[in-house]
N, CA and C of each residue as an Amber inpcrd file, in Angstrom:
protein
   405
 -37.2330000  -9.1120000  21.2920000 -38.3510000 -10.4090000  22.6670000
 -37.3440000 -10.5200000  23.3640000 -37.0410000 -10.3570000  24.7970000
 -36.3100000 -10.5950000  25.5250000 -36.4020000 -12.7800000  26.1590000
 -35.3040000 -12.8810000  26.7790000 -34.5620000 -13.8610000  27.0140000
 -35.2820000 -14.8480000  28.3080000 -36.2740000 -15.2810000  28.5600000
 -37.1100000 -15.3760000  30.0860000 -35.9450000 -16.1120000  30.5550000
 -34.9460000 -17.1750000  30.2270000 -34.4580000 -17.9960000  30.9660000
 -33.1160000 -17.4240000  32.3300000 -33.1540000 -15.7810000  31.3010000
 -32.1580000 -15.1710000  32.3370000 -29.8690000 -15.6480000  32.4420000
 -30.0540000 -16.0980000  31.5260000 -28.9880000 -17.1740000  31.3790000
 -28.0170000 -15.9210000  30.9680000 -26.7660000 -15.6410000  30.8480000
 -25.8810000 -14.7920000  29.9680000 -25.8740000 -15.5460000  27.8730000
 -26.6900000 -15.1430000  27.0630000 -26.1320000 -15.4330000  26.0960000
 -24.8360000 -15.4100000  25.3050000 -24.7580000 -16.2360000  24.2840000
 -23.3250000 -16.0770000  24.2520000 -22.7720000 -15.0110000  23.4880000
 -21.7300000 -14.4620000  23.4270000 -21.6220000 -13.1630000  22.6010000
 -21.1970000 -14.0400000  21.1830000 -21.5930000 -13.3440000  20.3680000
 -21.8040000 -13.1300000  18.9480000 -19.8640000 -12.9280000  18.1860000
 -19.7940000 -14.0960000  17.3350000 -18.3200000 -14.2340000  17.1570000
 -17.9300000 -13.1830000  16.1530000 -16.7030000 -12.3050000  15.7540000
 -16.6860000 -11.2340000  15.4060000 -15.8580000 -12.0570000  14.0980000
 -16.9220000 -11.6770000  12.7770000 -15.8050000 -12.7350000  11.3490000
 -14.8130000 -12.1080000  11.3140000 -13.2680000 -13.0010000  10.9440000
 -12.1850000 -12.5380000  10.2010000 -11.5610000 -13.1580000   9.9000000
 -10.4260000 -13.1850000   9.0690000 -10.1620000 -14.0260000   7.9380000
 -10.1490000 -15.1260000   7.6090000 -10.4650000 -15.9600000   8.9170000
 -10.2580000 -17.9000000   9.1110000 -11.7500000 -17.9770000   8.6590000
 -12.8810000 -17.5550000   8.3340000 -14.1180000 -17.2730000   8.4460000
 -14.4100000 -17.1560000   7.0790000 -14.1820000 -15.7080000   6.6700000
 -14.3780000 -15.1830000   5.3210000 -13.5960000 -15.4250000   4.1750000
 -14.5650000 -16.2750000   2.7590000 -13.7470000 -16.5760000   1.9760000
 -12.9580000 -15.3620000   0.7190000 -11.6040000 -15.7270000   1.0110000
 -10.8980000 -14.1230000   0.1170000 -11.8410000 -13.8960000  -1.3240000
 -11.8650000 -12.6180000  -1.4480000 -12.2550000 -11.9480000  -2.7270000
 -11.5010000 -10.9040000  -2.6190000 -11.4360000 -10.0960000  -3.9410000
 -10.6920000  -9.2880000  -4.2430000 -10.5370000  -7.8250000  -3.6020000
 -12.1410000  -7.8150000  -3.1530000 -12.1660000  -6.1250000  -2.1280000
 -11.5340000  -6.7870000  -0.8920000 -11.6600000  -7.6500000  -0.7260000
 -10.8870000  -7.7070000   0.8230000  -9.5580000  -7.5510000   0.8180000
  -9.1260000  -8.2300000  -0.0320000  -7.1820000  -7.7600000  -0.4180000
  -7.0010000  -6.8770000  -0.8810000  -8.0680000  -6.3890000  -1.4350000
  -7.4030000  -4.5420000  -1.8410000  -7.5810000  -3.8610000  -0.1620000
  -7.9960000  -3.9770000   0.8040000  -8.9120000  -3.6040000   1.7700000
  -7.2070000  -3.4800000   2.4250000  -7.2840000  -4.9060000   2.2950000
  -5.5260000  -5.7050000   3.5580000  -4.4060000  -4.3860000   3.1520000
  -4.6950000  -4.9050000   1.2980000  -3.4460000  -4.4290000   0.9230000
  -3.6770000  -2.9990000   0.7480000  -4.2860000  -2.3210000   0.9660000
  -4.8120000  -0.6010000   1.0910000  -3.6450000  -0.0250000   2.6390000
  -3.8810000  -1.1820000   3.4460000  -3.7290000  -0.9670000   5.1140000
  -2.0890000  -1.3830000   4.7720000  -1.2850000  -2.0500000   4.2330000
   0.0770000  -2.5350000   4.1760000   0.2550000  -1.4140000   3.8300000
   0.3280000  -0.9730000   2.5440000   0.6430000   0.0090000   1.8650000
   1.0610000   1.1760000   2.5880000  -0.0720000   1.3190000   3.1460000
   0.1440000   2.7570000   4.2980000   0.8380000   2.5210000   5.3450000
   0.9650000   1.4370000   5.9160000   1.9830000   1.2920000   6.8660000
   3.2400000   1.1130000   6.1070000   3.9220000   0.6430000   4.9160000
   5.1640000   0.3250000   4.1610000   5.2460000   2.0770000   3.9050000
   4.3200000   2.9020000   3.2100000   4.5810000   4.7550000   3.3580000
   5.5340000   5.5480000   4.8680000   5.0200000   4.6250000   5.8720000
   5.5110000   4.8180000   6.9890000   7.0670000   4.7950000   7.0450000
   7.5950000   3.1550000   6.7060000   8.4910000   3.3670000   6.1980000
   9.4470000   3.8800000   5.4240000   8.9770000   4.5960000   4.6830000
   9.8200000   5.0650000   3.2670000   9.8490000   6.4870000   3.4870000
   8.5570000   6.9690000   4.8090000   8.9220000   8.2190000   5.6010000
  10.3440000   8.0940000   6.3320000  10.6620000   7.3620000   6.7810000
  11.6600000   7.3150000   7.7500000  13.0560000   6.9360000   6.5670000
  12.4120000   6.6700000   5.9570000  14.3180000   6.8510000   4.6720000
  14.5470000   8.0640000   3.6050000  13.2670000   8.4000000   4.0710000
  13.4160000   9.9570000   3.0220000  14.0930000  11.0470000   4.4960000
  13.7960000  10.1790000   5.6270000  14.1530000  11.4700000   6.5000000
  15.4510000  10.3740000   7.4220000  16.0330000   9.8990000   7.1950000
  17.4460000   9.4930000   6.9010000  18.4060000   9.6770000   5.4170000
  17.3430000  10.0610000   4.4500000  18.1000000  10.6550000   3.3430000
  18.3620000  12.0920000   3.6310000  17.2720000  12.7340000   4.1520000
  17.8920000  14.2570000   3.9570000  18.5910000  14.7380000   5.4490000
  18.4680000  13.8370000   6.5170000  19.5750000  14.2460000   7.4620000
  20.8560000  13.8910000   7.0870000  21.0100000  12.8750000   6.3450000
  22.2860000  12.1320000   5.5640000  22.8130000  13.5910000   4.6790000
  21.6000000  14.2260000   4.0830000  22.2440000  15.3840000   2.9880000
  22.7650000  16.4790000   3.8040000  22.2500000  16.2060000   4.7090000
  22.5270000  17.7810000   5.9670000  24.2310000  17.5830000   6.6410000
  24.1360000  16.6610000   7.0180000  25.2520000  16.1050000   7.7030000
  26.5440000  16.2150000   7.2620000  26.3400000  15.8420000   5.8220000
  27.7630000  16.3230000   4.3280000  27.8380000  15.3520000   3.8080000
  28.8070000  15.1030000   2.7950000  29.2770000  14.2000000   1.6690000
  29.8370000  12.5610000   2.2290000  30.3390000  12.6430000   3.1680000
  30.4600000  11.0150000   4.2450000  28.8270000  10.0460000   4.3030000
  28.1770000  11.1510000   5.3030000  27.1420000  10.6760000   5.5090000
  26.2850000  10.3770000   4.0880000  26.2100000  11.0110000   3.4200000
  25.2130000  11.0130000   2.0650000  25.7640000   9.8020000   1.3290000
  26.8720000   9.7480000   1.2970000  27.9170000   8.6790000   0.1690000
  26.8490000   7.5170000   1.0070000  27.0780000   7.1260000   2.4390000
  26.8390000   5.9900000   2.9360000  25.3820000   5.9420000   2.6880000
  24.7630000   6.9800000   3.2330000  23.0890000   6.4770000   2.9060000
  22.4530000   5.9320000   1.6080000  23.4910000   6.8110000   0.1230000
  22.8450000   6.6420000  -1.0740000  23.6160000   5.2060000  -1.5700000
  25.2090000   4.5110000  -1.0190000  25.2140000   3.0750000  -1.1950000
  24.6750000   2.0410000  -0.4130000  23.9290000   2.3620000   0.6400000
  22.5880000   1.9800000   1.5510000  21.5940000   1.5380000  -0.0470000
  21.5090000   2.4250000  -0.1070000  19.8380000   2.6570000  -1.3280000
  20.2950000   2.1360000  -2.7090000  21.4000000   2.2590000  -2.8340000
  21.8810000   2.0460000  -3.9540000  22.3510000   0.2930000  -4.4430000
  22.2060000  -0.3130000  -2.8430000  22.7900000  -2.0330000  -3.0820000
  21.3820000  -2.5070000  -3.2070000  21.9470000  -3.6310000  -3.6270000
  20.4280000  -4.5770000  -4.0250000  19.3280000  -4.4280000  -3.2700000
  19.4880000  -4.6860000  -1.7890000  18.5020000  -4.4740000  -1.3080000
  17.8870000  -3.3060000  -0.7540000  19.1880000  -2.1960000  -1.0020000
  18.3750000  -0.8990000  -1.4340000  17.1150000  -0.6430000  -2.3030000
  18.0740000  -1.0400000  -3.7200000  16.4580000  -1.0400000  -4.6100000
  15.9730000  -1.6460000  -4.3750000  15.4960000  -2.9940000  -3.5800000
  14.1300000  -4.0380000  -3.8500000  13.3210000  -2.9610000  -2.6600000
  13.7770000  -2.1930000  -1.3590000  12.9590000  -1.4790000  -0.9810000
  12.3650000  -1.0740000  -1.5300000  13.1960000   0.1760000  -2.5050000
  12.9900000   1.6370000  -3.2970000  11.7030000   1.1360000  -3.8540000
  11.5170000  -0.1920000  -5.1720000  10.7150000  -1.4800000  -5.5180000
   9.9470000  -0.8920000  -4.8410000   9.7410000  -1.7630000  -3.7490000
   8.2290000  -1.8540000  -2.7390000   7.9460000  -0.7180000  -2.4990000
   8.3650000   0.3290000  -2.0860000   8.1220000   1.5380000  -1.8360000
   7.1590000   2.1680000  -2.4010000   7.9600000   2.1910000  -3.9040000
   7.6970000   2.7220000  -5.4700000   6.1100000   2.1400000  -5.5940000
   5.7390000   0.8730000  -5.4760000   4.6900000   0.1120000  -5.5540000
   3.7130000   0.6430000  -4.3450000   3.9490000   0.5350000  -3.5600000
   3.4720000   0.6880000  -2.8260000   2.4320000   2.8900000  -2.4160000
   3.2880000   3.2740000  -3.2080000   2.9430000   4.6130000  -3.0650000
   1.5230000   4.8230000  -4.5090000   2.5810000   4.2770000  -5.2000000
   0.6740000   3.9510000  -6.4680000  -0.0080000   3.1510000  -5.9660000
  -0.1880000   2.1740000  -5.0870000  -1.1230000   1.4830000  -5.0570000
  -1.8660000   1.9650000  -4.5010000  -1.5190000   2.6460000  -3.3250000
  -1.8090000   4.0460000  -1.8930000  -2.3220000   4.4940000  -2.6780000
  -1.9500000   5.4380000  -3.7360000  -2.5050000   6.1120000  -4.7200000
  -4.0460000   6.2600000  -4.9880000  -3.7200000   5.0510000  -5.6020000
  -4.4320000   4.4810000  -6.8680000  -5.9110000   4.0340000  -5.8600000
  -5.8960000   3.4530000  -5.1740000  -6.9630000   2.9050000  -3.9330000
  -7.6680000   4.0970000  -3.2980000  -6.8270000   5.0670000  -3.0410000
  -6.9320000   6.4810000  -2.4140000  -8.3750000   6.7660000  -2.8970000
  -7.8150000   6.6020000  -4.1710000  -8.7230000   7.6790000  -5.3430000
 -10.1500000   6.6000000  -5.5980000 -10.0990000   5.9180000  -5.6120000
 -10.9370000   4.4000000  -5.8280000 -11.8680000   4.8820000  -4.1340000
 -11.7300000   5.0720000  -3.0930000 -12.5540000   5.2230000  -2.3510000
 -13.0270000   6.9180000  -2.2750000 -12.1540000   7.6050000  -2.5550000
 -12.5430000   8.9870000  -2.9100000 -13.6930000   8.4790000  -3.9890000
 -14.1710000   7.7530000  -4.9080000 -15.3140000   7.7370000  -5.8790000
 -16.1090000   7.4030000  -5.0190000 -15.9960000   6.0950000  -3.4610000
 -16.6660000   5.7940000  -3.6060000 -17.6540000   6.2980000  -2.2480000
 -16.7990000   7.4510000  -1.9780000 -17.3250000   8.7030000  -0.4250000
 -18.5990000   8.8310000  -1.4180000 -18.3570000   8.7870000  -2.8020000
 -19.5270000   9.8610000  -4.0090000 -20.3860000   8.5420000  -4.1280000
 -20.7080000   7.6880000  -3.8550000 -21.7630000   6.3700000  -3.9860000
 -21.5880000   6.0400000  -5.3140000 -20.6110000   6.2540000  -6.0450000
 -20.5230000   5.5840000  -7.2780000 -19.0340000   3.9590000  -7.1950000
 -19.7090000   3.4280000  -7.6030000 -18.5190000   1.8600000  -7.8380000
 -18.9200000   0.5590000  -6.9690000 -20.3360000   1.3390000  -6.3160000
 -19.9770000   0.2770000  -4.9130000 -20.7950000  -0.5740000  -4.9840000
 -21.5080000  -1.2260000  -6.3120000 -21.3760000  -2.4370000  -6.6550000
 -21.0220000  -3.5890000  -6.9010000 -21.3310000  -4.7400000  -6.5900000
 -19.7340000  -5.7360000  -6.7360000 -19.1140000  -5.8830000  -7.9540000
 -19.5560000  -5.8200000  -8.9750000 -18.8380000  -5.9930000 -10.4830000
 -18.4440000  -4.8060000 -10.2990000 -18.6460000  -3.8190000  -9.8440000
 -17.6050000  -2.5830000  -9.6750000 -16.5750000  -2.2470000  -9.5030000
 -16.9440000  -2.8900000  -7.8150000 -15.6200000  -2.7730000  -7.3120000
 -15.0230000  -3.6920000  -8.0580000 -15.3950000  -4.6240000  -8.5480000
 -14.3940000  -5.7570000  -8.3610000 -13.7050000  -4.9240000  -9.8680000
 -14.0000000  -4.4550000 -10.3310000 -13.1280000  -3.8300000 -11.7720000
 -12.5360000  -2.3970000 -11.7250000 -12.8790000  -2.0100000 -10.6710000
 -12.1590000  -0.7280000 -10.0470000 -10.5590000  -1.1860000  -9.3940000
 -10.9420000  -2.9580000  -8.3700000 -10.0260000  -3.2810000  -7.9040000
  -8.8500000  -3.2410000  -9.3000000  -9.5110000  -4.5720000  -9.9630000
  -8.4100000  -4.6300000 -11.3460000  -7.9500000  -3.9400000 -12.2290000
  -8.5200000  -2.4700000 -11.9270000  -7.7700000  -1.2890000 -12.6990000
  -6.6330000  -0.5660000 -11.7320000  -6.7730000  -0.7850000 -10.1580000
  -5.8210000   0.3140000  -9.5300000  -4.8190000  -0.7810000  -9.4410000
  -4.8010000  -2.0040000  -9.8310000  -3.7820000  -3.1300000  -9.5900000
  -3.3240000  -2.9760000 -11.0130000  -3.6080000  -3.0780000 -12.2710000
  -3.3370000  -2.8100000 -13.1400000  -2.3450000  -1.5440000 -12.9840000
  -3.1770000  -0.3010000 -12.9110000  -2.1090000   1.0010000 -13.1250000
  -1.2190000   0.8120000 -11.8430000  -1.0360000   0.0780000 -10.9400000
   0.1300000  -0.0090000 -10.1160000   1.4060000  -0.4570000 -10.8040000
   0.7080000  -1.7900000 -11.3480000   2.1050000  -2.2900000 -12.1890000
   2.3970000  -1.3210000 -12.9840000   1.4020000  -0.6230000 -13.9460000
   2.0650000  -0.0510000 -14.8840000   2.5820000   1.1010000 -14.8620000
   2.5030000   1.9600000 -13.9080000   3.0480000   3.1510000 -13.2060000
   4.3860000   2.6680000 -12.7160000   4.4950000   2.0160000 -11.5430000
   5.4550000   1.3490000 -11.3120000   6.6700000   1.0860000 -12.1050000
   6.2610000   0.1850000 -13.0950000   7.4110000   0.1390000 -14.1060000
   8.0610000   1.0260000 -14.8420000   6.8450000   2.0660000 -14.9350000
   7.4360000   3.4840000 -16.3230000   8.2150000   4.3280000 -15.4050000
   7.8700000   4.2890000 -14.5640000   8.7940000   4.9650000 -12.8910000
   9.9020000   4.1660000 -13.2320000  10.5090000   2.7760000 -12.9850000
  11.5420000   2.0360000 -13.0680000  11.9400000   2.4240000 -14.3840000
  11.5250000   2.1000000 -15.3350000  12.3740000   2.3320000 -16.6760000
  12.4910000   3.6900000 -16.9470000  12.1230000   4.5970000 -16.5330000
  12.4140000   5.9600000 -17.0010000  13.9480000   6.0440000 -16.3470000
  13.6200000   5.8230000 -14.6830000  15.0790000   5.4400000 -14.1580000
  15.9230000   5.3550000 -14.5960000  16.1770000   3.5320000 -15.1880000
  17.4730000   3.1560000 -15.7320000  17.6160000   3.5190000 -16.8790000
  16.4230000   4.6150000 -17.6840000  16.5450000   5.2950000 -19.3300000
  17.4340000   6.0990000 -18.6670000  17.6280000   6.7030000 -17.6300000
  17.8860000   8.3040000 -17.5150000  19.2920000   8.2110000 -17.0160000
  19.8700000   6.4840000 -16.4520000  20.5670000   6.1910000 -15.6680000
  21.1440000   6.4300000 -14.3720000  19.7910000   6.6520000 -13.2540000
  19.5000000   6.8350000 -12.1910000  19.6060000   5.7300000 -11.3000000
  19.5460000   4.3390000 -12.0790000  19.2350000   3.1830000 -11.1660000
  21.4880000   2.9010000 -10.9030000
């Protein structure tokens, strides 16, 4: 039907995070984007490490000193979390691309699985690093 008044209609409001009730799949979607952005920071850290390696022992020592500091280790721990979360959630999205797991219960279960994988894999990597003396 057309509007006979000729007056412009108000534009529809786009939903945003202040309107919607938070749910697990919404949070995991936002977290997927955030971890993807964090991985760009990780790429810059990796590039700085590679440049310092090529620049010689003094530059390499400076970068390794920064990465070995408590703040550096915290950043590396966060990057480890980001890598495993982005990997797990990316595989979840690939599964969704096949049409599987789109039901609410299955989507929530896979979100919990991704979060569990992230925590377990991150802690395993850092435990191995601690046991081998890499920390």
